[in-house]
C-alpha positions in Angstrom: 156.6 75.7 98.8 160.5 76.0 98.4 161.5 79.1 97.2 165.2 80.0 96.4 166.0 83.6 95.5 169.0 84.5 93.3 170.3 88.2 93.6 172.9 90.8 92.0 173.0 92.4 95.4 172.6 91.3 99.0 174.2 92.3 102.3 177.7 90.3 102.3 180.9 90.7 104.5 182.2 93.7 102.7 179.1 95.5 102.4 176.0 95.1 104.5 174.3 97.7 102.6 173.7 96.5 99.1 170.6 94.4 98.5 168.8 95.1 102.3 165.5 95.1 100.7 165.9 91.8 99.2 167.1 90.3 102.2 164.0 91.5 104.1 161.9 90.5 101.0 163.3 86.7 101.5 162.6 87.2 105.3 158.6 88.4 104.9 158.6 85.2 102.7 160.4 82.8 105.0 157.4 83.4 107.4 154.8 81.0 105.4 157.5 79.2 102.8 161.0 77.7 102.9 163.3 80.2 101.6 166.7 79.7 100.4 169.0 82.5 99.2 172.0 82.1 97.0 174.5 85.3 96.3 177.8 85.2 94.7 180.6 87.7 95.5 183.9 88.2 93.3 186.7 88.8 95.6 190.5 89.3 95.5 191.2 85.9 96.8 192.8 82.9 95.6 190.1 80.1 96.4 186.6 80.4 96.4 184.8 80.0 100.0 181.1 78.9 100.8 179.4 80.3 103.6 176.3 78.9 105.2 174.1 80.1 107.5 170.3 80.3 108.5 169.8 84.1 109.1 165.9 84.8 110.5 164.6 81.5 108.9 166.2 82.0 105.7 169.0 79.4 104.5 171.3 81.8 103.2 174.4 80.5 101.0 177.2 83.1 99.9 179.7 82.0 97.4 183.0 84.1 97.7 185.1 83.7 94.5 188.3 84.6 92.8 187.3 87.9 90.6 189.9 86.9 88.0 192.0 89.9 88.4 195.2 87.9 89.0 194.3 85.8 86.0 196.4 86.3 82.6 193.1 86.8 80.9 191.1 87.8 84.0 189.7 91.0 83.1 188.3 89.2 79.7 184.3 89.5 79.7 184.0 85.6 79.1 186.6 84.9 82.1 184.7 87.0 84.2 181.3 85.0 83.2 182.8 81.9 83.4 183.9 82.5 87.1 180.5 83.9 87.8 178.7 81.0 86.7 181.2 78.5 88.2 180.2 80.4 91.3 176.7 80.1 90.9 177.0 76.1 89.8 179.1 75.4 93.1 176.4 77.4 95.4 173.5 75.6 93.9 175.1 72.0 94.5 174.9 73.3 98.2 171.4 74.9 98.1 170.4 71.3 97.0 172.5 69.7 99.6 171.3 71.7 102.6 167.7 72.8 101.4 166.6 70.7 98.7 165.2 71.5 95.1 163.3 74.7 94.7 159.9 74.7 93.5 160.4 78.3 92.5 163.4 80.3 91.5 162.8 84.1 92.4 165.5 86.1 90.6 166.3 89.8 91.7 167.8 92.4 89.5 168.5 91.8 86.2 170.5 90.8 83.9 173.1 88.3 85.1 171.2 86.4 88.1 168.2 86.3 85.3 170.7 84.2 82.6 171.4 81.9 86.0 167.6 81.4 86.4 167.0 80.4 82.8 169.6 78.1 82.9 168.3 76.5 85.4 164.9 76.2 84.4 166.4 74.7 81.3 168.3 72.1 83.3 165.6 71.5 86.2 162.5 72.4 85.0 162.2 74.6 88.1 160.0 77.9 86.9 161.1 81.5 88.0 160.0 85.0 88.2 161.9 88.2 88.2 161.6 91.2 90.6 163.6 94.4 89.5 164.9 97.2 91.6 167.1 98.7 89.3 166.5 102.2 87.9 168.8 102.0 85.0 165.8 101.8 82.7 164.3 105.1 84.1 164.5 108.5 81.8 166.2 110.2 84.3 169.3 107.4 84.1 168.8 105.9 80.8 171.5 103.2 81.3 169.9 100.1 79.6 172.4 100.3 76.7 173.9 97.5 74.9 173.2 95.0 72.2 174.0 91.8 74.3 172.7 93.4 77.6 169.2 94.1 75.8 168.9 90.5 74.2 169.7 88.4 77.3 166.9 90.5 79.3 164.4 90.0 76.7 165.1 86.7 76.7 165.0 86.2 80.3 162.2 88.2 80.7 160.3 86.4 78.2 160.9 82.6 79.4 159.9 84.0 83.2 156.8 83.0 85.0 156.3 86.6 86.1 157.8 90.1 86.7 157.4 92.5 89.6 158.7 95.9 90.1 158.6 98.1 93.2 157.1 101.1 91.4 154.7 101.9 88.4 157.4 104.1 86.8 159.7 101.5 86.7 157.2 99.1 85.4 156.4 101.7 82.7 159.8 102.2 81.9 160.7 98.3 81.6 157.4 98.2 79.1 158.7 101.2 76.8 162.1 99.4 76.5 159.9 96.2 75.3 160.4 94.1 78.4 156.5 93.0 78.8 154.9 90.2 80.8 151.6 89.2 81.1 152.1 88.4 84.7 153.8 91.8 85.7 152.9 93.2 88.8 154.0 96.5 91.1 154.5 95.4 94.8 156.2 98.4 96.9 159.1 97.6 99.0 157.7 96.3 102.7 158.8 97.9 106.0 158.9 96.1 109.5 156.0 98.3 111.2 156.1 96.6 114.2 159.9 97.6 114.7 159.5 101.3 112.7 157.6 102.8 115.0 156.8 106.6 116.0 158.4 107.4 119.1 156.4 107.5 122.1 157.8 111.5 122.4 160.0 113.8 120.7 163.3 113.0 121.7 164.3 117.0 123.5 167.1 118.5 121.9 168.4 122.4 121.8 168.2 122.2 118.2 165.4 121.1 115.5 166.7 117.7 113.8 166.2 116.6 110.5 168.0 113.3 108.9 168.9 111.6 105.9 170.1 107.8 105.5 172.0 107.1 103.0 174.4 104.6 101.0 176.7 107.2 100.4 176.6 106.9 96.4 176.7 110.6 95.8 175.9 110.4 91.9 172.5 108.7 92.9 171.7 110.3 96.2 173.3 113.9 95.6 174.3 114.1 99.3 176.7 116.9 98.3 173.7 119.2 97.3 172.0 118.5 100.5 174.9 119.7 102.5 175.2 122.4 99.8 171.4 123.4 100.9 172.2 123.3 104.8 175.3 125.6 104.1 173.1 127.7 102.2 170.2 127.8 105.0 173.2 128.0 108.0 173.7 131.7 107.0 169.5 132.4 107.6 169.1 130.2 110.6 171.1 128.5 113.1 168.4 126.2 115.1 169.1 123.0 113.4 171.0 120.1 112.9 171.1 117.4 109.9 172.0 113.9 111.2 173.5 111.9 108.5 173.4 108.0 109.1 174.8 105.1 106.8 178.2 104.3 105.0 179.3 103.6 101.4 182.0 104.7 98.7 181.8 108.3 99.2 181.3 108.8 102.7 184.7 109.9 103.1 184.6 112.6 100.2 181.3 113.8 101.6 182.5 114.3 105.6 185.6 115.9 104.1 183.4 118.6 102.4 181.3 119.2 105.3 184.6 119.8 107.3 185.7 121.8 104.6 182.6 124.1 104.8 182.9 124.4 108.4 179.2 122.2 109.0 180.5 119.0 110.9 180.1 119.2 114.3 177.8 122.4 114.2 175.1 121.7 111.5 175.9 118.5 110.2 176.5 115.4 112.2 177.5 111.9 111.0 176.4 109.2 112.7 177.8 106.3 110.6 176.1 102.9 109.3 172.9 102.5 111.9 171.1 99.3 112.1 168.1 98.1 114.0 167.3 99.9 116.8 169.7 102.4 116.3 168.4 103.2 113.1 164.7 103.2 114.5 165.7 105.9 116.8 167.3 108.3 114.0 164.1 108.5 112.1 161.9 108.9 115.8 164.5 112.1 116.7 164.2 113.8 113.5 161.1 116.0 112.4 161.5 115.3 108.9 163.6 113.1 106.7 165.5 114.3 103.3 166.2 112.9 100.2 167.6 114.6 97.0 168.3 111.7 94.4 169.3 112.3 91.0 167.6 109.1 90.2 165.7 106.5 92.3 163.2 103.8 92.1 161.3 103.2 95.3 164.0 104.3 98.5 163.7 101.9 101.5 164.2 105.0 103.4 160.9 106.4 102.7 158.8 103.6 103.7 160.8 103.5 107.0 160.3 107.2 107.7 156.8 107.0 107.1 156.5 104.1 109.2 157.6 106.2 112.5 155.2 108.8 111.4 157.8 111.4 110.3 157.4 113.7 107.0 159.5 113.4 104.1 161.0 115.9 101.6 162.0 114.4 98.2 163.0 114.9 94.5 160.1 113.9 92.1 162.3 111.1 90.5 161.3 107.2 89.9 158.4 106.0 92.1 158.7 108.5 94.6 155.7 110.7 93.2 153.3 107.6 93.7 153.6 107.6 97.6 154.4 111.4 98.4 151.7 113.7 98.6 150.9 116.9 100.7 150.0 114.8 103.5 153.3 112.9 104.1 155.8 115.4 102.6 157.3 117.8 100.1 158.5 117.2 96.5 161.6 119.6 95.4 163.1 120.0 91.9 165.9 117.7 91.3 169.7 119.6 91.8 168.0 122.7 92.9 169.8 123.5 96.3 167.9 127.0 96.6 164.4 125.4 96.5 166.0 122.4 98.7 167.0 124.8 101.1 163.9 126.7 101.3 161.6 123.4 101.7 164.2 122.5 104.8 163.4 126.0 106.1 159.5 125.9 105.8 159.7 122.2 106.9 161.8 123.3 110.0 158.8 125.7 111.4 155.5 123.8 109.8 156.5 120.5 110.8 154.1 119.9 113.0 151.4 120.5 110.5 151.8 116.5 109.3 149.7 114.4 111.2 152.0 111.4 112.3 148.9 109.1 112.6 148.0 109.4 109.2 151.5 109.2 107.8 151.9 106.1 109.7 148.5 104.5 108.7 149.5 105.1 105.0 153.0 103.1 105.8 150.8 100.4 107.3 148.6 100.2 104.2 151.4 100.5 101.5 154.6 98.8 102.7 153.1 96.7 105.6 154.5 93.5 105.3 150.8 91.8 105.4 149.8 93.9 102.5 153.6 92.5 101.0 153.1 88.5 101.6 149.5 88.8 100.2 150.6 90.3 96.9 153.8 88.3 96.3 151.7 85.3 97.2 149.2 85.7 94.5 152.2 86.7 92.3 153.7 83.0 93.1 150.6 81.3 92.6 150.0 82.7 89.3 153.9 81.9 88.1 153.4 78.3 89.5 150.0 77.8 87.6 151.2 77.9 84.3 
């Protein structure tokens, strides 16, 4: 089967972080199907640029197009919409030439790419399914607003052949917004458990190391709150190091904040963007991983940490309570830095009470690529059998 992925978020030349889970999803499906990805990105350029690459068996087409900022009416919504749709049109022609007509379209992250999938269905009669990752529907975020957004989202959902989310919390939140479908499934994000594995032995260090892997979006991830908790803890004990890996819009702000507190190089270390084996090594040298998000859906970081047999401290937002329990980590109250500081201190002392093998087994069953592929195969089969 030929499957075309459309995605609102995807790793690109400007930022390798957005939509990594969509890229990983496409690669898993490509193990058994022919898969292409089409992604468009507005830029401050004059002429569009089309980049086609075969990345891990996925025919990947990125269209970089003028954002319209230099046009007289470039900031008008109808101009932006026209440029967006034009970029997808050009990209789809490239897909047809290099990949062929798809049997199924898979739209990731609503609403705009869902509209594109719906238009393609009208024009080509190719059915489409949706996977939603965006946490905006959740009560903790509540950003699903606006008449046009709601109208087009309901239209796109209603004409789709199925919807998938990565958590029951998101599914319930969408259904509460009247976004329902008879083929509505929950499939957690996948992790390559052959790559994310426990270390053969804990890397020796004079200090106890724990980690935070982040896209440096402070409004969502509340990295500032983690730093505050570490600052409080550093006044009580000095036997630990927090290693932060990743990149994103608030990285400079967070690094400056740490420097001002005198934590950088003593209690907090910034690893920069970590990928592939470097990322795995960060998990393997950590006693535990910490997240302190204000809102979430189903963080891949938790799945990766568990695949390495490493317990997690996180907040009870989004789908996190569905996977985090007393066998694999701790839940702490959102925004409560005092409770987070106490949880980190407790975990520094009692991390050995968690069994790495049990955590790893849970990750394999819940996030393993075989389980992920089988679930999506059933989802796709039901979609195309309509």
